[in-house]
Every structure is written in structure tokens, then in C-alpha cells.
N, C-alpha and C positions, 0 to 999 in steps of 0.2 A: 542572350539578352544584353543590350548595350547600355552603359551608364556614362553620362557626361557630367563632370564636376566643373563648376564655374565659380571662380573667386579671384578678385584682384589682389588678394594677399597671398604671396607665394607660400608662406608657412602653413596657411590653412589648406590650400588646395593640394600641396604635396603631402601634408599630414594625412588628409582624408584618403589620398590615393595609396599611401604606404602602410597605414596602421591596420588596415583590414585586408585579408586575403580574398579579394573579390572573386577571383576565378574559382575558388573553392565553393563559393555560394552560387555558382552557375552564372556569374555576372562578368561580362567582358567590359573592362574599364578602358574607355577611350582616353586619349591624351587630354589631361585637364586644360581648360581654357582660362586665360587671364582676364577676359573681359566679355561683356555681353555681345559686343560687336564681333569678336572672334568666334564666339559660340554660334551666332546666327549664320555666319558664313559657312562654318563647318557642318552645321546641323542638316542642311539641305543634302549634303553628300553622305555624311556618316550616319544620319538618321538614328539617333539614340532613342531608346525606349523610355529611359528614365533620365530626368534632368535634375541635378542637385545644384542650386545656385544661391549665392549670398544675396540677401535682400537689398543691401546698399553697396553700390560699386561706383567708381568714377565712370562718367559716361552714362550709358543706359543703366537703370536699376534692375534688380532681379525681378521686380514685378513687371517691368516693361519687357524684359527678356521672356518671362513666362507667357505674357500675353501674345507676343509675336511668335514664340515657339509653338504655342497651341494652335495658332492660325496655320502655321506651316505643317505641324504634325498633330492633328486633332486628338489622337489617342495618347499623346505624350503624358507620362506621369511626372508631375513637377513637385519637387520637395524644396521648400525654402529654408535657408539657413539664416538665423537671426540672432541678435543679442537681446538681452533683457529689455533694452530701451526700444526695440523694434516690435514689441509684442502686438501693439495695436495694428501695425502694418501687416504682420503675419496673419492676424485675424481677418483683415480686409482681403488679403491674398486668397485665403481659403474660400471666402465668399465669392471670389471672382473665378473660382474653378481650380485653384492650386490644390494638389492632392493633400499635402501635409506640410508641417514645418518642424524644424528641429532647432534647438538652441545650439550655438557654437560650442557650448560647454558640455554637450551631451556625451555620454560614455559610448565607447564603440558598440557595446551590445544594443544600445538604444538606436543607434544609427542603423545597425544591421537589421533590427526588427522592423524599422520603418521602411527600409529598402525592400526587405522580403515581402512586406505587405503590398507594396507597389508591384513587385514582381508577380505575386499571386493574383492581384487584380488583372494584370495584363494577360496572364495565362488563362484566367477565367473568361476574359473577353475573346481571346483566341479560340477557346473551346466552343464558345457560343457561336462564333462565326464559322467554325469548321465542325459541323456536325459529324462529318466523316471521321475527323481526328478524335472527336470525343467518343464516338462509338468504338474506335480502335483502342483507346485507353480503357474504356469500360470492359471491352472484350479481353484485353490483356489482364486486367485485374481479376476478371471472372476465371480466366484460364489458370492464373497463378493460384487463386484460392482453391480451385477444383483439383489441380494436380498436386500442389504442395500441402495445403491445409487439410482438404477432405480426402486426399489419397485416391481420387477417382482416376485410376490409370488404365482402366479397362475400356473406356469409352472411345479411345482413339490414340493417336501418337502424341508424343510429348510436344508441347508448344515450342516453336522454333526459338523464341527468345530465351527459353530455359536451357537450351542445349549449349554445352560448353563452348563449342566452336562459335556459335552466334554471339556468345558473351565475350569472346576474345580471350578465352582461358585455356585453349588447347595447348598442350605442353609436349614438345618433342615428338609430334606426330601421333600422340595418343588419340584414339577416337573417343567419342562422347561417353561411351560405356566404361572407359578405363580411367577417366579423369576423376580423382577423388575430390569430393566437395562436402561442405558442411552447411547446415542451416543454423542460424542463431536468431533468438528472439530478444528484442531490445525494447527498453522503455526510456524515454527522455523526460527529464524533469528540470525545473529550475526557473521557468518563466511563469508568469501569472496564469491562472486557469483560463482566462479568456483568450490566451495566446497558445493554448495547448495544440490546437490543430495546425497553427502556423509553425510551431516548433517541429512537429512531426513531419510536416511538409519539407522543412529545411533540412532536417536530419536525413530523411529518405533521399533527397537529391544529393546531399554531400557524400553519403555512403557510396553511391555509385561512382563518384568522382575519385574518392581517396582509396577505394578498394577495387583495383582493376578486375574486371570480370564479374563484379557483384551485381545481383539483381535484388532490388529492395521493393517491399510492398507494405502498405499500411493497413492494418486490420484492427479496428476499434482503437484501443489505446496503445497497442503494440506495433512495432515495426519488425517485419520478418524479412530476413536477408539470406539469400543463397550466395555463397562465395567459394571460389576454388581454394583448395588446401595448398600450403607451401610444401616443398620437398620433405621437411621434417616438422614434427609437432612443435618443437621449440621455435622454429622460424615462423610458423603460422601464428603462434601465440604472440610473438613480438610484433608481427605485422598488424595483427588485429588490434593489439593494445595501442600501437602508435596511431592507427587510423582513428580509433575512438577518442583517443586523447586529443587529436587534432580537431575533431569535430567539437569536442567539449570546449577547447580553448577558443575557438572561433565564435561559437554560438553562446558561450558563457552558460552552459547547461551541464547537467550530470546525466551520464548514460550508464545503465546497468544491463548486462547482457548474459544470457545463458546459451551455451553452445551445445548443439546436438552431436550425435555420433557422425564420424566420417563415413561417407558411403561412396560407392562407385556406381554410376549409371543413373539415369533420370528416374527410373522406376523406384529407386530406393530413396529419393529425396524426401518423400513423405515420412519415411521412418526417421530420417535425420530431424525433420521438423517435429515429429511426435516426441522424440527424446529431448529436444530443445525446449519444447513446451512443458514437458514434465519437470525439467530442471528449473525452468523459469518460475514455477510455482514456489520454489524455495527462496525467492529473492528476499523475503522478510526474515529468513533464518540464516542467511549468509552474510558474512562480513567482507565479502569481495564484491567488486564491481563487474568482474568477468569470471565466470565459472563454467565448468563442463558437466555434462550429464554423468560422466565417469565419477565425478565427485560425490554423487548422491545415489547412484544406481543400486547400490547394495544395502541401503539403509532399511532397517526392519521396523523402525518406529520407537519412540521414547515413551516417557511416562504419559499415561492417558487419563488417570484419575488422581485427585489429591490424596496424599497419604493421610492417615488418621491424625498425625501430628499437625500437618498443614491445615486440615479442616478445623482442628481445635484452635489453632492460632488464629484462623480467620474469624471464628466465632468470637474470640476474645477481642479482636480488633473492631468488629462490628459493634460489640457491646460498649467499647470505649468511646465511640462517637468522635474519633480523631481521623479526619479525612486525610491529613498529611501522612500519618503513619500507615493508613490503609493504602494510599497511593504508593508509598515506598515499598510496601509488601507486594503489591501488584507488580511493580516494575522488577522487583527481585525474582518473583515467580517467573515472569517472562524471560528474564536474563538466564535463569537456571535452566529453563526448558530449552532455550535456544542453544545453550552450551552443551547439551547432550549430544554425543557423537552420532546416535542413531535417530535423532529427532526427524520427523517428517511433518509436512503441513497437516496431515490427518491427525497424528498423535498430538501435535501442538494445539490444534483447535479443540480436540476432544478434552484435553486437560483443562483448558480455559473454560470450556463448557461445564466441566464437572465442578469447577469453582463456583460458577453461577448456581448450579443445582445445590451445591453444599450450602450456599448462602440462603437459598430459598428454604431448604430444610431447617436451617438454624432459625430463620424468622418464624416459620410455622410452629416449630417446637416451643420457641420462647414465648410467642404470643399465646399459644395454648396454655403454657404453664402459668401465665399471669392473668388468664381469663379474658384475653382480648383476641378472640379468634376470627373477628370480622375479616372478610376478604380484602386483600390489599391490591390496589391497581398498580401493577408493575409492567414495565415494558418487556416484551419477550426478547430472548437472546436471538437476534437475527442479523448476524454479521454479513456484510457483503461477501459474495463468493470470491471476489477479487481482492479482498482486504489483506494487507500485509501484517507482519507481526506487530509493528508499532500501533497500527490502527486497531488491531484486536486487543492489545493491551489497554489502550485508552477506553475502548468500549467495555472491557471487563471492569475497569475501575468505576465507570459510570453506572454499570449494573449493580455493583456491590454498594456503591454510595447510595443508590436508590433504596436498597434493602435496609441499609443502616438508618437512613432518614425516616423510612416507614416505621421502623421499630421505635425510634426515639420520639417520634411525633405522637405515638400512642401511649407512652409511658405514664404521663400525668406528672403531678408534682407532690411534694410533701413526703410524709412518712411512707406512704404506699409506694412511692417511686424508689425509695431505698430498697424495699423488699423486692420490687420488680427487677431492679438492677442486679441484686444478689442472685435472683433466680436465673436471669439471663447469663450471668457469669457461670453458674453451675451447669446450665445447659451446654455451655461451650467446653466444659472441663470434666465431664462425668467419668472419663477414664482415669483421671488423676485422683490422688488421695485428698479429697476435699475436707477441710476442717472449718469450724466456725471462725477460728482466728484468721485463717487464710482468706475467707470470703469477706469478713469484716474489714480486713486490711485493704482488700481490693476496692471497696466502696467507701473507705475512709470513715468507718464507724467503730465504736467500741464493741467488742464481742458480746458483752452483756446486753448492751442496748439493742444490737441486732437480734439477739435471741428473743428479747421481749417483743420487738416489732413483729417478728415472724409468728410468734404465738398469737398475737393480737390480729394480724392481717390474714393469716392463712388458717388459723385454728388448729395447727399441729406444731410440734416441736421442730426445730431446725433439722435434727438428725432423722426424724421420721419422714420429713419432706424429701430429704436427699435420697433415702432408701426408696421411697415411693417413685421418685423421678427415675432412678436407675432401673427399677423393675419395669416401669412403663417403657423405657428405652429398650430393654431386653425383649419385652413382649412384641414390640414392633419389629425388631430384627428377626426374631424367631419365626414370625408370620410371613416374612418376605425374603429372607436371606438363607442361602444354603450353608452358611458358616457353621462350624462345629459349635457345640454348646460351650466348650472351653473358650473358643474365640469370642463368642457372644458375652461370656462372663467377663473376659478381659476388657473388651470394649466398653462394657457397662461399669467397669471400675472394680471388678472382683478378681483377684489373682487365684483364689482358692475356689475351684469349680464345685467342690462338695458343699462348701459353705453357701455358695451362690445358689445351688440347687435346693438346699433346705430353705433358704430365705425366699426363693421364688415360690416354692410350694406353700409356704406359710401365707404369702400374699394372694396367691391365685387359686390354691387348692389343687394344683397340678404340678407335676415335674416339668422342667423345660421341654423334655422330649414329648410328653403327653400333650402339652399345650401346642407345640408345633404340629403334631399329628392331627389334632382337632382343628387347628386353624387351616391346615391344608385341605382337610376333608370338606370344609365349607366353601373353599374357593371355587368360583364358577368354572366349568370346563372351558378350555380354550383361552383362559385369561392368563 
């Protein structure tokens, strides 16, 4: 596809010609013209597809050039270059059929984006005019997806464009089944969302130019590329890093890619894609822009549930109603999980999900303890399957913030609120040695005053309330958890299991074991 730049200022036309690597965008740059008159003479013979012209020039103006150029080449894409003072002229030009305009102060990436949009429009017109060509492209995409992505290798022979010889990648006389190749999965980011499709279009085209023998395909938000391997792993890594860096520099974007296993033979290409796809799911957990399946293939999974200490801390944070500290804790949890050597997307997501569940449990217990058990309308934890670690961390914070807001909106005001806040703190800290002085300090009241408020609001002493709360917690755990009685005692705040058992029987009339046996006997079958 050919581009002609026209400007009577030598510094502008040479700058536009040299500052951008047009050939890497699939654009053939014609010799820039110094005037509209020169351009018109050459256009009949050179037939550019895209014209980029200054709006004001000596002799014919850019608008006059555009008008005559469109008469000569009706499908010509015209991009007007203007200064701020020419804005009204540029608007007029667009109304007259000019494709777009750019300020002369535009950054290279803005120029690239505008030219690529023009290129895309031209190719779409070509496709519309050439139904046969369009069918060929659609068939190529279908064959790529079937052979590489779906692994449908039994329905026929490998498509010719995927064979290494056809891709120009045969090496030293090796036949197609001997040439080692890899598949990598890539995502491009950095342009605004409305330009995502254009960015993928540009990256796909450039990859096939900067990586000899590469075959690229766009599938939803990802670009999948088959590329020959270099003689050594180090050479392959360097070649791929340089190619991706070149695309990033030219398109002003960020590329992140996961590389599958090296395979020989076209039948094995699906396995390379499968391993690349598995590795790509780790993109939110990797601090690299380019990584291999070998980096993650042996991971067993990291932490999947919050520890008791983490759950206690979370409850305290929700009680404090401090969104900044809650956000800090959430980010720290995400960072700690990512730093685990064995972390997988499954274990990472499971642990964040367990934090949401822990928050829901805290809210239910605390509302029950203060007599506010009405159901809360909360959004379910439904992260996008394709969400990365940062997006999941943000979603976790919003979920926990919603729980915190729900609790504090139900607390009320005045003396009752002090007691409710004290109860909320105790619900979050039952495994700790809770004292009246400790709780009073947490809610900024004198211990004696808190004791009086407790007796008045709850009808029992502070100590009796704590004991009752701990026994209720133990009853819940014994009914649903296989944990040992000693473990239930410790989680409920009692290190001495014998003392716990005596206290439990005093409150319930049964030993912990008897209570569990009775609770299990009443559980419906199959539940």
C-alpha cells in the first residue's frame, strides 16, 4: 500500500518520511513531493493509495490537491496536515470528502494511528470488491483456528500456509516435520479502547514482517503467532525480544507474550499453542513481558484460603470503616499471593474468593450479634474469566468495601452504636485474649463506662457476653467442620481444651463430641 507525502516545507516532508518506519507498517513510502503540482503529475503514474498533504502551500493548496486527486483516484484516502490556525479549513476539507486531518504538532503515534485507520478502510474496500479474496482470508482464519487452536488434525492435511516451507522457514534442507517451531500468545495494550481492534490489526501485520516465517492470527483479544525457532534457545529469545520491542517502539504500545513448547511437525503445533495458552493465563502473576511455559509448568498452587490471622485482621479492618487501610490490606494480600513461587491462577483466584467469603461470614455473624439480621443486598463475586491479577484485586476491594458499608449503615447512633462496635470487634477477634480494657480502648471508651453500657443494652455482663459468643462460634464449627475439638477450642479462644469442654457442657448440656454427633445425625442425607 503506497503513501505520498506532500509539503512545500522540506523539514516537514523529510521529517514525516524519516521519523516513522513506514515499511514496517506495511506502507510503501513514495518519494515525498514538494508541491501540489508535482504531486499531481506523479499521482497518475505512481497511483498512491493514501495522500498526506499540507493544507496551505504555495501554488495549489492542499484542498485543491485533494479535490483533483480524488477526481483522478476516486478511492484515494486523503489526510490533511494543518496548523491550529487552519482548523476551520480542515473541517471544511472533511465535509468535502477528505478522510481525516492531523495537526502538524501531532505525535508520531497519532500519525501512525490515522494512517493505519486509512489503510484499514482501504483493505475493507478491497475485501468488499473481491469476494473471492475475502473468502480466502476467512478460510485461512478458519483453517488456522481449526489446526492450531482446536487441534483438529484428523480431518485432513495441514493447511499449506502453515507448512514451514510455505512460510519461508525451511532450514538447511529440513523438511516440514523436522523444523522446530513455537506458538506464542500475545496481547497488545496502550491505545484507547476504541482503537483496540486497530491495534491488533497493526500488530498482527507487523509481526509477520519483523519475524521471518511467522504466521499471525487474531482470536478475540489475543494474537496467536506461529514462528520458527532459532538454532539455540538464547538466539530465539533474543530474536523474539527484539521483534516485540520493535513493534512496541513503532506503535507506542505494550506487548506481553507467553511462549509454548518447541515442537517439530505440523501435527504438534496445537500442543505448542495449548501450552502457550496455559502460560498466558499467568500474565497477571508474572512480572515479565515475555515468559515461557517452562516457567510455570511445574507449579502446584499456592495459598487457597485466608489464614485465621488474615481473617481476623480483615474483620478488624471492616469494623474500623477505613477504606484506605482496607485498600492497602487488599493490595498487600494480592502482592503476597503473587510472590508465592507455586502460585497458579486457580490458587490465586480461590484465595481472593475465600476473602470475600470470610467478609460475608464476618458480616453475618456481626449483624446477628447486634440483632440486625436482615438480609443485605450484595453483589455476587463474579470476576470475568479473563480478568488479570490487578483487576481481581480491584474487584476484591470493591466487594469488601460493600460489606463494610453495609455493616456501618446498619449500626445506628448513640450509646447503642458503641456497644455494636464493641461486639463487631469481638466477633473479629474471638481467638485472642479479649479483655474489657482492650475492647474499650479499641472504641475509645472508659472500661467502666463500656461495662455499664453493655449491661444496659445487652442485659448481660461483658464477660458473660464474650463467653456466650465464643460458645456459639464453637457450636457452629462443630456442626459443619471436621476440625478436632482441640482445634475448635483454640479458634474459639480457649487454649485449655478441658476447660473449654467443661464450659461448653455448662452452656449446652452436652460435651463438644456429643453436640457434634447429634448435629451430624440431624443433617439431611446427601447434604
